[in-house]
N, C-alpha and C positions, 0 to 999 in steps of 0.2 A: 222356249223356256218361259216359265211363269215369271212375271215381273216381280222383282224383289228390290229391297233397298240396299244400296252399297254403303260401305262405311270406310272412312279415312281418318287418320289421326296425324297430327304434326310429329315429325321426328325430332325429338329433343325434349327439353324441359330444364328444370333447375336441379343441381348446378349445370349451367350451360358451358359451352366451349371456352368462354373467356374466364369464368371462375375456375374451371378445371385447368386452364393454362397456367394458373398460379403455381401449380405443382408439376415440375418437369417430369416427374416419375409417373404421372397419370395421363392416360390417353384422353384427348379432348372429345373423343367419341363415346366416352364411357356412359354418360346419361342416355345418349341417343341409342346405344346398343341395348341398354336396359329397357327403354321404351319399345324398341323394335321387337325384342323377345316377348315382352308383355303383350304387345298388340297382336303378334302372330298367334300366341297362345289363346287369345280371345277371339280369334277368327276375323279380325278386322281386315278389310280388303287391301288397304294400301297405306303406306307412309308418305307424307307430303313434306317437302322442304321448300320454303319460300326463299326469296333472295332480296338483298339490298346491296346496291353498288356504290354506296358512299359511306363515309365515316359519320356517325352521329345522326343518321336519318331516323326521324320519328322517335327520338329518345334512345336509340340503341347504338352500340358500337359499330355494328355491321353484321355480316353473315359469312359463314364459310361457304366455299364454292359448292353449289348443290350437286352437280354431277359427280364430283369426287366423293362427296359426303354420302350419297345414296349408294354408290358403288361399294364403299366400305361396309355399308349395312347389308349389302347382298351376301357378304361372307358369313354373317351370323344369323341369316334367315334362309328359308327355302320356299315359302309359299306366298308371303305377303308382297303386294306390289310396291314399286319404288317410283315415286313421282318427283321429278326435279323441275324447278322453275328456272327457265332460261329465256332471256330477252332476244328477240329477233333484231332489235335496233342496233345492238352492239356486237353481234356475232354473225359469222358467215354460214349459210345453209349447208355447204359441203362439209364443213367441220362439224356442224350440229348433226347432220345425218350420220356421220361416222361415230360421233360420241354417243348418241342415243342408240345407234345400232349396236355398238359395243356393249352398252349397258344392257340391252335386251339379250345379247348373247351371254354375258357373264352371269346374268340373273335367271337364265332359262325362261325368258318370255315374261318378265315382270316389269318392264319399263313403261313409264308414262312421262309425257312432256307437257308441263304447264306452260303454255305459250303466252308471253307477255310482251308488251312493246315499250315498257319503262316510262316513268314520268320523272325520274331523278337519275343522277349519275353521269350526265353528259359532260361534266367538267373533267372527267377522266378519259375521254375519248376524242378530244380535239375540238376545235371550233366548229360550230354548226352541227354538233353530233346529235342534238335533239330537235329534229324537224317538227313540222306541224303534226297533229294527230292523224290527219288524213294521209300524210306521207308515211308516217310510221306504220299505219295499218296497211297501206299499199305494199310497203316493204315486207311486212309480216305475211301478207297473202302470197307474195312472190317467193318468200323463204319457204313457205309450206309447199307451194307448187314444186319447187326444186327438190326439197327433201322427199316428198312423195314420189317424184319421178325417179330419184336415186334409189329409194327402197324398192321401187317397182322394176328397176333395171335388170334384175335377175328373173328370168322367166322360169316357170316350172320345168324341171328336168335339166336345168343347167348343171346341177351336181347329181351324180349317181354313184353308187358303190361299185368299185372295180372288183376284179376276181380276187385280189389280195386284201380286200376290205377297205382299201384306201379310197379317197374321193377321186372321181374322174370328172374333169371339167369339160363341158361342151361350150366352147367360147362363142358359138353362133347364137346361144341363148342368153348371152350377157351383152346388152346393147347400150350404146351411148345415148345420152338424153339430149345433147346439143341444145341446151337452153341458152337463149339470148334475150334478156328482158331489160326492164328499166333500171334495175339495180344490180343484176348479176349476169355473168356469162359463165356457164358451167357445162363442160363437155360430158362428164361422167364416163362410164358408169361408176357406180359405187364399188370401191375396192374392198367390200366385205361380203361374205356369203349371205344368203337370204336369212332374214331375221326370224326367230321363233314365232313372233306375232305377225310377221310380214311388215307391220308398222307398229311402233309404240302407240299406246293409247294417247290420243291428242286431247288435252284439256286446255281450255282457253279462259282467260280472265279479262273481262272488259265489258262495261255496261254503257259506254257512250254509243251513239248511233254507228260510228265506224267500227267499234268493237263488236257490237251486235251483228253487223254485216259479216265480219270475218268469222265469228262464231257460228253463224247460221250456215255458212258454206263449208267450213273445214272441221269444226270441233265435234268430237264425240261426246264430250262432257264440258259443260260451261259452269265455271265457278262464279257464284253470284253473291251479292249483298242485298237480300230481300227481307226487310224487317217485318213486313206484314203480309197476310195472305192475299189481300187485293193486289199488292205489289208483285207478289210471286205469280198470281194468275195472269196479270197483264203482261209481265215479262215473258212467261212461258208461251202464251198465245202468240206474241209478237215474233219471238225468235223461231218458233216451230213453223209458223206460216212462211217466214222467210226461207227456212230450210226446205220446206216442201216445194217452194218455187224452184229450187235446184234439183228437184226430183229425189230428195233424200227420204229415208224412212221416216214416217210420221212420228215415231217415238224418239227421234233424235233432234237435237242433242239432249243428252241426259242433263237434268238440272241438279247442280251440286251447291248446297248451301252450308255455310259454316254455322253450326248450332252452338251459340254461346249459352250453355246451360249452367244454372245455379241449382245445385242439388240440396235437398234436405230430407231428413228422415220423416219430417212432417212439412206441410205447406207453410206453417208459421215459421219453422226454422229456415226454410229457403228464403222467405221474404225478409226475415230478419238479417240474413247474410247480405241480401241485396241492399237493404237500408244501411248496413254497416259500410259497405263498399261505397255507396253514394255519399255518405257523410264524410268519408275520407278523401273525397275528390277535391283537388286544388282548383277552384274555379277560375283563378287568374291564369293558371297554365291551361285550363280547359278552354278559355277564350282563344288562346293561340292554337290549340288543337282544332277547334271548330273552324277557325279561319283557314287552317290548312285543308280541312275537309271541303271548304268552299273554294279551293283553288289558290289560296294565298291572296295577299293584297287587300284584305277586308279588315277594317279596324273595328273591333267589337269592344274596345276598352270602355267606352262611355255608355254602353247599352245596359239596361236594367235587367237583372237576372229573372225576375218573375213577370216580365212583359214579353209579348211576341216581338220578334224582330221585324222591322219595317222591310217591305219588299224592295225598297230602294237600295238595300244592301246586297240584293241578289246579284251574283256575277253574271256577266254575259257569257253563257256557256260556249257560244261559237268562238269567242275570243280566247278561251283558255287553252294553254298548251300542255297542261298537266292536270291529272286528277279530275278529268271532266266527268267521268261516271260518278265518282263520289260526290262531286259538287252538285250533280243533278239530283242525287238522293236527298241531300240536305236542303237543297233549294225547294224540293217538293214538301219537305217537312215545314219549312218556313211558310210556304203558301197555305199550309193547313192550320197555321196559327199557333204552332208550338212556341213555348217561351224559350228564352235563352237558356235557362236552367235545364229544361227538358232536352234541348238540343245538345248542350254540353254533356249531359248524362248519356245521350244516345251516341255521342262521339267516342265515349269510352269503349264502346263495342264497334267503333268505326262504321256504324250504320247497319251492322249485321243483325240477324235474327237472334233475339235473346228470350229465353224462357226460364222461369223459376218454378220449382215445385218438387214433389217427390218423383222418383223414377217413373211411376205409373202416370202421373200428371204430365211429365215431359213426353212420355210415350203417346199420350193423347194428342199433344200438339204435333208431334211427328206424324202420327197416323192421319190426322186431319189433312195435312199437306200431301202426304203420300196418296191417300184415297182421292184427293182432288186432282191428282196427276201433275202436281207442280213441284214435286220433290222426288229425286231418284237416288241421290247420294248425300250423306251428311258427314260433317267433320266433327269428331269427338276429340276434345283436346285435354291437355294436362294429365295424361296417363302416368307421368312421372310422379305425380302427387298421389300418395297412398289413398287419401280420402276420395279424390276424384276418380281414381282407378276403381275403387270399390263400388261407388255409386254407378259408374258407367258400365263396368264389366259384369258386376254381380247383380245390378239392379236394372238399368235401362235395356241392355242388350238381351237378357233373358226375357224381359217383358215384350220386346219387339218380336222376338222369335215365337213367343207364345201366341202372339196375334197374327203370325204368318207373314210378317213384313220382311224378315231376314231369311236368307237361304242358310243351309248348313255350311259350316266353314269350308271354304275353298272347294267348291264343286268342280272346278276346272283346274287346268295346269297353269294357265296364264292369267295375267291381270285382265286382259280383254274378256276371257271366258268368265272370270269371277264377277265382273261387272255386268254380265249379260249382254255384252256387245257382240255384233256379228263377227264371225271368223272371216279373215281376209285371206284370199288366195290369188295367186297370179297377179296380173295387172289390174289395178283397182281404179275405177272411174271416180271422179270427185262427186 
C-alpha cells in the first residue's frame, strides 16, 4: 500500500458533557455524536478520547470513561476508528483484553487502544499506586504481553460454520496462556471469539526513555509532542532504530503528532488570531502551568518574563515521578535560551506542534514533515466549531488530498487497514 497520512480528531467539543449535563433531557454525548458524524463524513480515520483520572486536573473537571464513551459512538458511526485512552497502571490486562476485544467486535474492527501509564490519579487507587516511571513502564510492557497473548489464544480454525450455519468450536485450537510474571498471573485463554482486527491498533503515548523503549517494542502508532522538525527527526530516528533492534518493520511505529493549527483566510488573519490568543494569556497562571510542564516543584514567581530562565531551575529528570517526557521537552527549550514569556506561550500548546496560516500554508508544514518521513498521523481538532470545521474539512483536507498525501476515505474495513498497518493473522510475534 502506498504510504499516506492518517487523520484523527478528538471526540467531543463545546458544549461538552458537563455543560450538557445541566439539562437532564439532553444526552451528554450529544456534541460528541455530532463531531463523530462530521468526522466520518469528512473521511477522518479515527476519533480519539483522552482520559483524566482526577477531579480538577489541568484546569478541568475530569473526563468521562473512554471505553464506554467510544462504544456509544460506535452506534452512530460505521467506518471511523475509535481510540480510547486507558492506563495500564490502574487496570488489569485480562479486563482490558476483554474490554478492547468487545469494542473491536461491537465496532466491526474499529478499536484502538492509546496505552498510557498515568502521571496523576494515584490518590484514587490506594497507597503506593503510582510507582516509579521504570516500574510503571515495566507493568505496561507486561500488560501488553498478557493482552497480546490473550488475543492470540484463539488459533485460526477455532471457529467454523456448522451445517446449520451456527458456529462450531474446536476447543483444541483455543489454548491457555499460563502467564506468570512480575505483576500478573493469568491463565487464559480469552473468553471472547477472535477479534475482527485480531488485535486492536496499539497507540502509545510517552516520550521519556522508558516510554520510548515500550513504544519501540509494542506500539504501532506513537503519539508525540514534537514542536520542531529537528525534534521530530531526532525522535523518529531514535524510536525506529530501537524498533528495528526488535526485528520490527522499519516503517513502524507510525509517528502521530497533534497539529495545533490556527487557520486564517489569509496569513495576516491567522497571525492576528495568534496574537489575540497570546495577548489574552494570564501569565501568572502561565507560570504555574509551565512549572507543571517541568514536573512541578519549580518556583517561577520571581523570574522575569522577557529573560531566559537559568538552567539552575531545570529539574533532575531522573528524579521525576511524573510528566518526565513533558519536562524533557521544556528543559530542552530552556537550554536553547527561550525566555519565560516564550516558554509560557509554548505551554499553552503543552509543547505540541503549532502552525498558523491559510489551509495551503498549513498543508505546506504538514507535507514537509510527511515527506521527511517523520509524520504519519495528524490530529485535527475542534471540529465541533463551525469555523474550524470549515477550514479543516473544506480547506486543509482537500489540499492534502490534492497533493497525494491522503488516501480516499476508508479504503479498508478496519482501523488497522485505514491506517495502512499490516493485517494480523494467527499467532503474532512481538
